[in-house]
Structure formats: C-alpha cells, structure tokens
Backbone as CSV, one residue per row, in Angstrom:
resi,resn,N_x,N_y,N_z,CA_x,CA_y,CA_z,C_x,C_y,C_z
1,MET,0.824,56.322,-28.858,1.468,55.468,-27.852,2.034,54.220,-28.522
2,GLU,3.229,53.847,-28.076,3.845,52.620,-28.590,4.427,51.822,-27.429
3,ILE,4.131,50.517,-27.453,4.733,49.582,-26.493,5.423,48.497,-27.310
4,ARG,6.718,48.438,-27.185,7.511,47.516,-27.997,8.249,46.531,-27.082
5,TRP,7.973,45.255,-27.305,8.717,44.189,-26.633,9.712,43.627,-27.647
6,PHE,10.945,43.490,-27.252,11.969,43.084,-28.220,13.012,42.177,-27.562
7,ARG,13.848,41.590,-28.415,14.949,40.755,-27.922,16.149,41.639,-27.612
8,SER,17.314,41.304,-28.095,18.521,42.047,-27.722,18.556,43.462,-28.294
9,GLN,17.825,43.704,-29.390,17.765,45.056,-29.956,16.331,45.366,-30.383
10,ALA,16.017,46.662,-30.487,14.638,47.105,-30.706,14.047,46.596,-32.011
11,SER,14.900,46.315,-33.002,14.381,45.839,-34.291,13.946,44.369,-34.241
12,ASP,14.370,43.634,-33.205,13.961,42.230,-33.053,12.654,42.198,-32.259
13,VAL,11.554,42.393,-32.970,10.263,42.603,-32.312,9.665,41.280,-31.832
14,VAL,9.341,41.262,-30.548,8.609,40.131,-29.967,7.108,40.420,-30.036
15,HIS,6.738,41.651,-29.674,5.331,42.073,-29.761,5.314,43.601,-29.849
16,LEU,4.454,44.121,-30.742,4.405,45.572,-30.952,2.961,46.064,-30.879
17,TYR,2.754,47.043,-29.990,1.446,47.700,-29.835,1.649,49.174,-30.170
18,GLN,0.891,49.648,-31.163,1.125,51.016,-31.647,-0.204,51.681,-32.005
19,GLU,-0.447,52.817,-31.368,-1.658,53.613,-31.636,-2.928,52.759,-31.585
20,GLY,-3.022,51.950,-30.526,-4.228,51.152,-30.318,-4.301,49.884,-31.146
21,GLN,-3.267,49.575,-31.914,-3.268,48.384,-32.765,-2.074,47.479,-32.415
22,GLU,-2.313,46.184,-32.522,-1.233,45.213,-32.329,-0.734,44.784,-33.706
23,LEU,0.518,45.090,-33.979,1.086,44.885,-35.310,1.813,43.526,-35.360
24,TYR,1.019,42.493,-35.602,1.590,41.136,-35.592,2.536,40.895,-36.768
25,ASP,2.349,41.636,-37.852,3.213,41.432,-39.012,4.639,41.915,-38.771
26,GLN,4.851,42.645,-37.664,6.189,43.126,-37.330,6.963,42.130,-36.445
27,GLN,6.273,41.088,-35.989,6.900,40.131,-35.074,7.973,39.291,-35.764
28,MET,8.968,38.889,-34.977,9.894,37.860,-35.440,9.099,36.563,-35.634
29,LYS,9.516,35.782,-36.611,8.761,34.590,-36.989,8.565,33.624,-35.828
30,GLN,9.599,33.464,-34.993,9.515,32.463,-33.925,8.544,32.843,-32.809
31,PHE,8.054,34.099,-32.817,7.109,34.519,-31.776,5.676,34.656,-32.289
32,GLN,5.461,34.396,-33.550,4.113,34.519,-34.105,3.178,33.482,-33.487
33,ASN,1.968,33.954,-33.143,0.923,33.118,-32.529,1.315,32.592,-31.147
34,ARG,2.274,33.248,-30.501,2.706,32.791,-29.177,2.646,33.897,-28.123
35,THR,2.227,35.093,-28.502,2.218,36.211,-27.551,0.810,36.766,-27.363
36,GLU,0.601,37.316,-26.166,-0.676,37.978,-25.856,-0.388,39.160,-24.935
37,LEU,-0.821,40.341,-25.346,-0.612,41.545,-24.547,-1.845,41.797,-23.682
38,VAL,-1.640,41.837,-22.380,-2.731,42.095,-21.430,-2.706,43.589,-21.096
39,LYS,-3.792,44.295,-21.484,-3.818,45.762,-21.390,-4.811,46.263,-20.349
40,ASP,-5.216,45.407,-19.417,-6.244,45.798,-18.448,-5.838,47.033,-17.641
41,ASP,-4.555,47.188,-17.352,-4.094,48.306,-16.521,-3.256,49.294,-17.326
42,ILE,-3.510,49.373,-18.629,-2.679,50.232,-19.471,-2.834,51.707,-19.108
43,THR,-4.014,52.091,-18.626,-4.218,53.495,-18.246,-3.397,53.867,-17.013
44,ASP,-2.990,52.830,-16.254,-2.142,53.073,-15.083,-0.665,52.902,-15.420
45,GLY,-0.376,52.696,-16.719,1.013,52.551,-17.145,1.574,51.159,-16.930
46,SER,0.695,50.148,-16.894,1.160,48.778,-16.650,0.542,47.830,-17.678
47,VAL,1.387,47.053,-18.330,0.930,46.030,-19.267,1.722,44.744,-19.006
48,THR,1.155,43.631,-19.451,1.805,42.326,-19.275,1.811,41.591,-20.603
49,LEU,2.927,40.975,-20.915,3.021,40.171,-22.129,3.136,38.702,-21.739
50,HIS,2.209,37.898,-22.255,2.263,36.453,-22.048,2.960,35.802,-23.241
51,LEU,3.923,34.945,-22.949,4.612,34.182,-23.985,4.279,32.712,-23.766
52,TYR,3.681,32.088,-24.764,3.222,30.707,-24.641,4.196,29.731,-25.315
53,SER,4.051,28.463,-24.917,4.863,27.373,-25.492,6.349,27.719,-25.459
54,VAL,6.809,28.077,-24.280,8.202,28.497,-24.110,9.142,27.326,-24.390
55,ILE,10.207,27.603,-25.116,11.222,26.609,-25.453,12.593,27.158,-25.065
56,PRO,13.609,26.295,-24.961,14.948,26.777,-24.583,15.485,27.875,-25.485
57,ALA,15.086,27.877,-26.763,15.580,28.910,-27.679,15.091,30.305,-27.302
58,ASP,14.065,30.394,-26.443,13.561,31.703,-26.003,14.462,32.336,-24.951
59,GLU,15.410,31.581,-24.450,16.294,32.083,-23.402,17.163,33.230,-23.926
60,GLY,17.391,34.224,-23.070,18.265,35.322,-23.472,17.740,36.682,-23.046
61,PRO,18.339,37.764,-23.577,17.957,39.131,-23.180,16.658,39.593,-23.850
62,TYR,15.864,40.351,-23.087,14.619,40.950,-23.584,14.541,42.397,-23.100
63,GLY,13.696,43.157,-23.803,13.480,44.538,-23.388,12.059,44.984,-23.679
64,CYS,11.629,46.020,-22.975,10.314,46.626,-23.200,10.505,48.147,-23.250
65,ARG,9.972,48.755,-24.313,10.103,50.207,-24.486,8.703,50.822,-24.570
66,PHE,8.510,51.887,-23.799,7.219,52.590,-23.766,7.430,54.022,-24.265
67,LEU,6.650,54.398,-25.283,6.755,55.747,-25.852,5.368,56.383,-25.928
68,SER,5.278,57.630,-25.484,4.041,58.407,-25.642,4.428,59.874,-25.811
69,SER,3.440,60.710,-25.975,3.725,62.130,-26.217,4.365,62.807,-25.015
70,ASP,4.127,62.280,-23.825,4.668,62.939,-22.638,5.537,62.028,-21.760
71,PHE,5.838,60.784,-22.270,6.642,59.888,-21.438,7.352,58.862,-22.315
72,SER,8.530,58.470,-21.882,9.245,57.369,-22.530,10.059,56.637,-21.470
73,GLY,10.187,55.347,-21.662,10.953,54.547,-20.706,11.290,53.186,-21.300
74,GLU,12.319,52.568,-20.747,12.756,51.271,-21.269,13.313,50.423,-20.130
75,ALA,13.056,49.131,-20.203,13.587,48.189,-19.211,14.085,46.944,-19.941
76,THR,15.137,46.355,-19.421,15.678,45.122,-20.011,15.866,44.075,-18.910
77,TRP,15.872,42.829,-19.308,16.068,41.736,-18.357,16.543,40.495,-19.103
78,GLU,16.949,39.501,-18.360,17.433,38.241,-18.923,16.425,37.144,-18.596
79,LEU,15.971,36.451,-19.625,15.022,35.355,-19.432,15.781,34.034,-19.339
80,GLU,15.549,33.321,-18.256,16.107,31.983,-18.094,14.985,30.964,-18.251
81,VAL,15.224,29.979,-19.082,14.230,28.931,-19.327,14.618,27.688,-18.537
82,VAL,13.664,27.132,-17.833,13.889,25.883,-17.108,12.756,24.922,-17.443
83,GLY,13.099,23.655,-17.484,12.091,22.631,-17.765,12.217,21.486,-16.781
84,LEU,11.117,21.182,-16.106,11.074,20.047,-15.188,10.535,18.858,-15.972
85,GLY,11.370,17.857,-16.159,11.042,16.752,-17.055,10.013,15.786,-16.507
86,SER,9.877,14.687,-17.197,8.898,13.666,-16.833,9.348,12.894,-15.595
87,ASP,8.404,12.215,-14.960,8.745,11.368,-13.817,9.684,10.257,-14.271
88,PRO,10.704,9.954,-13.480,11.630,8.878,-13.860,10.906,7.540,-13.955
89,HIS,11.393,6.724,-14.867,10.867,5.364,-15.034,12.018,4.381,-14.864
90,ILE,11.841,3.390,-13.989,12.879,2.392,-13.742,12.444,1.059,-14.331
91,SER,13.338,0.463,-15.101,13.078,-0.859,-15.681,14.182,-1.822,-15.264
92,LEU,13.808,-3.091,-15.143,14.766,-4.136,-14.787,15.304,-4.738,-16.074
93,GLU,16.630,-4.626,-16.262,17.252,-5.071,-17.503,17.667,-6.535,-17.463
94,GLY,17.906,-7.082,-16.261,18.316,-8.483,-16.153,19.486,-8.646,-15.200
95,PHE,20.006,-9.869,-15.137,21.121,-10.173,-14.243,22.443,-9.781,-14.898
96,LYS,23.335,-9.218,-14.090,24.640,-8.810,-14.610,25.641,-8.703,-13.468
97,GLU,26.816,-9.297,-13.668,27.930,-9.179,-12.723,27.516,-9.534,-11.298
98,GLY,26.753,-10.608,-11.159,26.356,-11.063,-9.836,25.271,-10.240,-9.183
99,GLY,24.613,-9.368,-9.920,23.538,-8.549,-9.369,22.456,-8.327,-10.407
100,ILE,21.635,-7.311,-10.175,20.550,-6.965,-11.096,20.818,-5.580,-11.671
101,GLN,20.689,-5.463,-12.984,20.894,-4.172,-13.647,19.558,-3.443,-13.770
102,LEU,19.523,-2.203,-13.267,18.345,-1.350,-13.369,18.657,-0.177,-14.289
103,ARG,17.637,0.255,-15.040,17.801,1.407,-15.929,16.738,2.449,-15.594
104,CYS,17.168,3.708,-15.482,16.266,4.823,-15.159,16.274,5.805,-16.328
105,SER,15.084,6.241,-16.748,14.992,7.154,-17.891,13.976,8.256,-17.612
106,SER,14.231,9.428,-18.204,13.326,10.569,-18.086,13.640,11.531,-19.230
107,SER,12.662,12.372,-19.602,12.856,13.289,-20.730,12.195,14.634,-20.440
108,GLY,12.533,15.633,-21.287,11.906,16.951,-21.192,12.557,17.893,-20.201
109,TRP,13.857,17.720,-19.923,14.551,18.554,-18.937,15.317,19.694,-19.617
110,TYR,15.397,20.816,-18.887,16.257,21.919,-19.322,16.569,22.800,-18.119
111,PRO,17.855,23.157,-17.919,19.032,22.697,-18.676,19.364,21.239,-18.357
112,MET,20.587,20.831,-18.672,20.987,19.443,-18.486,20.778,19.015,-17.029
113,PRO,20.041,17.929,-16.813,19.728,17.509,-15.440,20.879,16.738,-14.795
114,LEU,20.752,16.557,-13.487,21.703,15.771,-12.713,20.992,14.516,-12.216
115,ALA,21.618,13.362,-12.414,21.010,12.092,-12.007,21.809,11.474,-10.870
116,GLN,21.090,10.748,-10.013,21.758,10.113,-8.876,20.984,8.869,-8.453
117,TRP,21.740,7.785,-8.186,21.178,6.556,-7.613,21.505,6.532,-6.118
118,ARG,20.545,6.080,-5.298,20.789,5.937,-3.861,20.218,4.610,-3.372
119,ASP,20.890,4.035,-2.354,20.378,2.800,-1.767,19.419,3.127,-0.631
120,HIS,18.965,2.088,0.107,17.954,2.297,1.137,18.507,3.027,2.357
121,HIS,19.832,3.199,2.425,20.433,3.997,3.493,20.675,5.442,3.051
122,GLY,20.317,5.764,1.807,20.545,7.107,1.291,21.935,7.320,0.733
123,ARG,22.722,6.251,0.666,24.078,6.367,0.138,24.061,6.369,-1.384
124,CYS,24.944,7.175,-1.975,25.019,7.268,-3.433,25.607,5.989,-4.015
125,LEU,25.032,5.545,-5.119,25.522,4.373,-5.831,26.146,4.831,-7.150
126,PRO,27.338,4.362,-7.467,27.969,4.784,-8.731,27.208,4.216,-9.928
127,PRO,26.871,5.053,-10.905,26.155,4.546,-12.082,27.074,3.708,-12.952
128,GLU,26.490,2.712,-13.592,27.259,1.907,-14.540,27.384,2.654,-15.867
129,THR,26.270,3.238,-16.321,26.271,4.036,-17.548,25.407,5.272,-17.334
130,GLU,25.656,6.301,-18.151,24.814,7.500,-18.135,24.880,8.152,-19.511
131,ASP,23.722,8.244,-20.161,23.640,8.831,-21.499,22.646,9.988,-21.476
132,ILE,23.077,11.143,-21.991,22.219,12.330,-22.067,22.210,12.820,-23.506
133,ILE,21.010,12.986,-24.057,20.887,13.481,-25.426,19.991,14.717,-25.433
134,GLN,20.181,15.568,-26.439,19.416,16.806,-26.579,18.647,16.753,-27.891
135,ASP,17.330,16.997,-27.829,16.506,16.884,-29.028,16.501,18.186,-29.828
136,ALA,15.668,18.225,-30.858,15.634,19.382,-31.757,15.181,20.655,-31.051
137,GLN,14.427,20.526,-29.959,13.974,21.689,-29.195,14.906,22.016,-28.032
138,SER,16.068,21.354,-28.012,17.109,21.580,-26.994,16.743,21.030,-25.622
139,LEU,15.704,20.193,-25.549,15.354,19.552,-24.285,16.198,18.290,-24.109
140,PHE,16.494,17.970,-22.854,17.388,16.860,-22.555,16.615,15.616,-22.114
141,SER,17.076,14.473,-22.617,16.598,13.167,-22.159,17.781,12.434,-21.544
142,LEU,17.492,11.673,-20.501,18.568,11.024,-19.752,18.249,9.554,-19.524
143,GLU,19.282,8.719,-19.655,19.197,7.305,-19.298,20.425,6.947,-18.475
144,THR,20.198,6.321,-17.346,21.310,5.909,-16.495,21.015,4.526,-15.939
145,SER,22.056,3.734,-15.724,21.868,2.376,-15.221,22.802,2.120,-14.049
146,VAL,22.434,1.116,-13.243,23.226,0.735,-12.080,23.051,-0.763,-11.867
147,VAL,24.068,-1.413,-11.298,23.987,-2.836,-10.957,23.864,-2.946,-9.443
148,ILE,22.774,-3.575,-8.985,22.482,-3.698,-7.563,22.923,-5.069,-7.074
149,GLN,23.742,-5.072,-6.018,24.178,-6.321,-5.408,23.222,-6.702,-4.287
150,GLY,23.469,-7.865,-3.685,22.547,-8.414,-2.699,22.509,-7.659,-1.392
151,GLY,21.419,-7.815,-0.703,21.187,-7.257,0.619,19.907,-7.860,1.135
152,THR,19.583,-7.639,2.383,18.351,-8.218,2.910,17.159,-7.736,2.106
153,GLN,17.097,-6.432,1.905,16.120,-5.837,1.002,16.787,-4.633,0.363
154,SER,16.673,-4.509,-0.933,17.339,-3.420,-1.641,16.303,-2.421,-2.122
155,ASN,16.207,-1.291,-1.414,15.315,-0.210,-1.804,16.159,0.814,-2.558
156,VAL,15.965,0.917,-3.871,16.821,1.734,-4.722,16.018,2.910,-5.277
157,THR,16.629,4.101,-5.237,15.961,5.319,-5.705,16.752,5.952,-6.836
158,CYS,16.039,6.333,-7.894,16.626,7.114,-8.984,16.107,8.543,-8.850
159,SER,17.025,9.495,-8.715,16.670,10.897,-8.520,17.245,11.734,-9.659
160,ILE,16.392,12.583,-10.269,16.835,13.475,-11.343,16.475,14.903,-10.945
161,GLN,17.464,15.794,-11.003,17.301,17.149,-10.472,17.574,18.208,-11.532
162,ASN,16.759,19.279,-11.490,17.018,20.457,-12.313,17.986,21.359,-11.550
163,PRO,19.185,21.628,-12.087,20.195,22.377,-11.328,19.819,23.837,-11.072
164,LEU,18.967,24.434,-11.905,18.578,25.829,-11.696,17.456,25.951,-10.670
165,LEU,16.450,25.094,-10.800,15.321,25.154,-9.875,15.643,24.520,-8.529
166,GLY,16.572,23.562,-8.548,16.836,22.807,-7.334,15.761,21.777,-7.055
167,GLN,14.805,21.643,-7.959,13.729,20.670,-7.795,14.126,19.356,-8.454
168,LYS,13.611,18.270,-7.902,13.949,16.962,-8.447,12.733,16.055,-8.451
169,LYS,12.836,15.030,-9.270,11.815,13.993,-9.320,12.488,12.660,-9.029
170,GLU,11.788,11.824,-8.256,12.375,10.566,-7.819,11.427,9.408,-8.084
171,PHE,12.032,8.250,-8.206,11.253,7.016,-8.302,12.036,5.935,-7.572
172,ALA,11.345,5.177,-6.729,12.010,4.148,-5.929,11.408,2.783,-6.224
173,VAL,12.259,1.771,-6.212,11.807,0.385,-6.350,12.418,-0.429,-5.218
174,GLN,11.689,-1.431,-4.794,12.196,-2.332,-3.757,12.380,-3.707,-4.367
175,ILE,13.602,-4.198,-4.299,13.930,-5.493,-4.887,14.159,-6.481,-3.759
176,ALA,13.294,-7.479,-3.661,13.474,-8.505,-2.634,14.752,-9.283,-2.908
177,ASP,15.405,-9.710,-1.841,16.685,-10.415,-1.958,16.564,-11.702,-2.765
178,VAL,15.344,-12.243,-2.832,15.152,-13.501,-3.550,15.492,-13.358,-5.025
179,PHE,15.427,-12.109,-5.556,15.714,-11.899,-6.970,17.177,-11.607,-7.248
180,LEU,17.977,-11.432,-6.191,19.383,-11.117,-6.385,20.182,-12.406,-6.438
181,PRO,20.859,-12.672,-7.536,21.451,-13.988,-7.757,22.564,-14.359,-6.803
182,ARG,23.318,-13.371,-6.299,24.483,-13.728,-5.502,24.096,-14.243,-4.127
183,THR,23.086,-13.664,-3.508,22.740,-14.032,-2.144,21.376,-14.693,-2.046
184,SER,20.786,-15.050,-3.164,19.428,-15.561,-3.170,19.323,-16.902,-2.447
185,PRO,18.434,-17.033,-1.431,18.296,-18.293,-0.704,17.781,-19.417,-1.577
186,TRP,16.869,-19.090,-2.513,16.360,-20.170,-3.359,17.453,-20.704,-4.265
187,LYS,18.390,-19.832,-4.654,19.481,-20.312,-5.495,20.426,-21.198,-4.695
188,ARG,20.704,-20.795,-3.446,21.557,-21.631,-2.607,20.914,-22.994,-2.378
189,ALA,19.593,-22.990,-2.109,18.891,-24.254,-1.890,18.910,-25.109,-3.152
190,PHE,18.708,-24.450,-4.294,18.709,-25.188,-5.561,20.073,-25.806,-5.837
191,LEU,21.136,-25.009,-5.618,22.485,-25.520,-5.855,22.815,-26.658,-4.892
192,GLY,22.385,-26.511,-3.619,22.622,-27.580,-2.647,21.912,-28.861,-3.038
193,THR,20.658,-28.724,-3.476,19.896,-29.899,-3.908,20.526,-30.543,-5.136
194,LEU,20.969,-29.685,-6.072,21.579,-30.200,-7.294,22.861,-30.973,-6.990
195,VAL,23.693,-30.429,-6.093,24.929,-31.124,-5.718,24.614,-32.456,-5.046
196,GLY,23.600,-32.454,-4.160,23.203,-33.690,-3.491,22.728,-34.744,-4.473
197,LEU,21.925,-34.315,-5.449,21.431,-35.257,-6.458,22.570,-35.823,-7.300
198,LEU,23.533,-34.974,-7.636,24.673,-35.447,-8.431,25.503,-36.464,-7.649
199,LEU,25.706,-36.210,-6.349,26.443,-37.169,-5.520,25.695,-38.495,-5.405
200,LEU,24.372,-38.400,-5.214,23.558,-39.618,-5.120,23.596,-40.398,-6.426
201,LEU,23.531,-39.670,-7.544,23.588,-40.323,-8.847,24.932,-41.016,-9.049
202,ALA,26.005,-40.365,-8.597,27.336,-40.967,-8.728,27.438,-42.245,-7.903
203,LEU,26.868,-42.217,-6.682,26.893,-43.411,-5.836,26.082,-44.546,-6.449
204,LEU,24.905,-44.205,-6.982,24.070,-45.228,-7.619,24.772,-45.827,-8.833
205,LEU,25.422,-44.961,-9.605,26.135,-45.441,-10.784,27.282,-46.371,-10.387
206,LYS,27.976,-46.007,-9.323,29.077,-46.840,-8.842,28.560,-48.186,-8.340
207,LEU,27.400,-48.159,-7.652,26.808,-49.399,-7.140,26.359,-50.305,-8.276
208,VAL,25.726,-49.718,-9.289,25.285,-50.505,-10.446,26.484,-51.119,-11.158
209,LEU,27.551,-50.343,-11.310,28.755,-50.843,-11.969,29.384,-51.989,-11.171
210,TYR,29.364,-51.864,-9.843,29.927,-52.916,-8.984,29.120,-54.209,-9.116
211,ILE,27.788,-54.083,-9.084,26.925,-55.269,-9.212,27.116,-55.927,-10.575
212,PHE,27.206,-55.093,-11.624,27.390,-55.627,-12.974,28.705,-56.395,-13.085
213,GLN,29.775,-55.800,-12.545,31.081,-56.469,-12.613,31.080,-57.763,-11.794
214,LYS,30.404,-57.747,-10.638,30.337,-58.945,-9.800,29.586,-60.062,-10.509
215,GLN,28.458,-59.714,-11.152,27.694,-60.713,-11.899,28.502,-61.259,-13.067
216,ARG,29.243,-60.387,-13.713,30.050,-60.819,-14.858,31.141,-61.793,-14.420
217,ARG,31.806,-61.470,-13.286,32.838,-62.381,-12.781,32.235,-63.726,-12.371
218,SER,31.037,-63.679,-11.776,30.367,-64.917,-11.363,30.007,-65.765,-12.570
219,GLN,29.508,-65.117,-13.635,29.154,-65.853,-14.848,30.388,-66.466,-15.499
220,GLU,31.484,-65.712,-15.511,32.718,-66.237,-16.094,33.230,-67.433,-15.285
221,LYS,33.095,-67.347,-13.966,33.534,-68.444,-13.099,32.700,-69.695,-13.341
222,LEU,31.373,-69.512,-13.466,30.484,-70.648,-13.735,30.776,-71.257,-15.099
223,LYS,31.077,-70.408,-16.069,31.374,-70.894,-17.417,32.642,-71.732,-17.421
224,LYS,33.665,-71.250,-16.709,34.921,-72.003,-16.633,34.715,-73.335,-15.914
225,GLN,33.889,-73.306,-14.851,33.629,-74.534,-14.106,32.877,-75.532,-14.968
226,ALA,31.930,-75.016,-15.782,31.165,-75.912,-16.665,32.070,-76.527,-17.711
227,GLU,32.990,-75.733,-18.269,33.921,-76.254,-19.269,34.856,-77.289,-18.646
228,LYS,35.250,-77.057,-17.413,36.135,-77.993,-16.714,35.428,-79.314,-16.451
229,ASP,34.155,-79.226,-16.000,33.378,-80.444,-15.742,33.131,-81.216,-17.030
230,LYS,32.898,-80.520,-18.114,32.662,-81.161,-19.404,33.911,-81.904,-19.870
231,GLY,35.085,-81.314,-19.599,36.342,-81.956,-19.986,36.573,-83.243,-19.209
232,LYS,36.246,-83.235,-17.925,36.414,-84.431,-17.101,35.486,-85.547,-17.571
233,GLN,34.241,-85.173,-17.926,33.299,-86.179,-18.409,33.800,-86.804,-19.712
234,GLY,34.427,-86.031,-20.545,34.966,-86.546,-21.813,36.102,-87.530,-21.565
235,GLU,36.932,-87.248,-20.579,38.048,-88.145,-20.260,37.531,-89.486,-19.735
236,ARG,36.496,-89.450,-18.870,35.931,-90.696,-18.338,35.333,-91.548,-19.455
237,HIS,34.660,-90.895,-20.395,34.036,-91.628,-21.500,35.090,-92.310,-22.372
238,ALA,36.196,-91.645,-22.590,37.278,-92.216,-23.398,37.912,-93.400,-22.685
239,LEU,38.044,-93.317,-21.372,38.638,-94.401,-20.588,37.760,-95.643,-20.629
240,HIS,36.464,-95.498,-20.484,35.533,-96.631,-20.536,35.547,-97.279,-21.904
241,SER,35.657,-96.495,-22.929,35.672,-97.040,-24.293,36.922,-97.879,-24.510
242,HIS,38.028,-97.485,-23.966,39.295,-98.202,-24.130,39.253,-99.539,-23.413
243,LEU,38.643,-99.556,-22.232,38.523,-100.795,-21.497,37.574,-101.751,-22.215
C-alpha cells in the first residue's frame, strides 16, 4: 500500500507512506518536520494529513494518491492560505493641520489586508498615508494614518479586514474635544486671556509713558522758571551795586 501526498506533480512529495513505513527522506525540504499522517481510519480507506506552521508559500495545488493491490485513486485540490493578523494598535502622533494625527498599525496578515478609518457616525475617513510591506515569509504589515478634526467628541475606529475571510479586527479610540486644537475651549479661553493681558499691558505702558512725559515737562518748566528767577536776582544785585 502507498499513500502519497504531493504538490503539483507526484515527484514533489509532501508526505509518503509506503508498506507501513513513513518515508520522511523522500519529502521536499520545506515540508520536513511539518507533517503528520493520521491513520486511525486507514482500514476504512480514510487518512488525514496535518500540515503545521502553515506559511503563504504553502499556497497552491496539492494531490493525494492511494495505491494498493486491488485499488487506486487520486484527488487534487487547491490550498488557499489566509492569515488573520494582530489586533490594530492606534498611537497619537501629535498635532497636524489643525487636528490630531493618529497612526494605526497591525502585522501578520495574508493576503494583503484592507484598512479603513471611520468616525463616530460610521462614515469613512480618507487616510492621510497608508504603507503596506511584505516580510520574508510573505506576511503583510500595515500602517495607516489619519488627521482628525474637531467635534464634540471624536470616536475614531481603525478597521483592518482579511479580503478572503471577510473577517476584520478593529480598534477604537475616543478623543475628547479638549485635545483638538482647532475647536478646543481651553485654547480659546487661553487666547482670549492672552489678548486681554496684551491689551492691558499696552494701556499700562501708555499710561506710564504719559506720566513720565508729564513729569519731564513739569521738571523742564520748573528749571526754566528757576533760571529766569535767578537772572532777575542778578539784575537787581547789579543795580544796587551801581547806586
């Protein structure tokens, strides 16, 4: 009896069972130490092959061939690999363009995932940036950012979806309006107070300048009057001396 699991052709051995023995030395290198043949129902003509640590490179056509002295049969199928990545993580990058920039990241997806930002009404928000990279194992990592403008309360959701499974992972953050620079009440109050202080400072400066100039004019007037009185006293003294 022979049970042969193979890729696109019979010589590409994934797992080989022959005359009661499992011939691991016949396996393709990429499947070594990753397969297990379950033979509990072999007498009923049914076996199962477990493939562990599945990676995107395992995707593609497979076949199983059964040979015995009184029976032979073969079946083929297409293996699709899907990977549901990590939970999205949202970080606050800082203030930008009158709002707050948020960044969402996730990794370990296959095939290429779809990302979407939504506001608290469920409306789609256009991303500012979106970067997708593929690692050595062909898994995808995604980073996307968005700039959130003001609102009473901004509940923002980052959603990442696997297009084959239709499954998605989401993460939501709620940003109080106080942190949004364009409509922030504390900023308006601060700016109002600052303008008021500047106006008050200008008035005080003008008042000080007015008092200083008034005192200076008064001192100059007194000085001129003193010089005038001194001149008159000198004239009287000269007149008395002449007499």
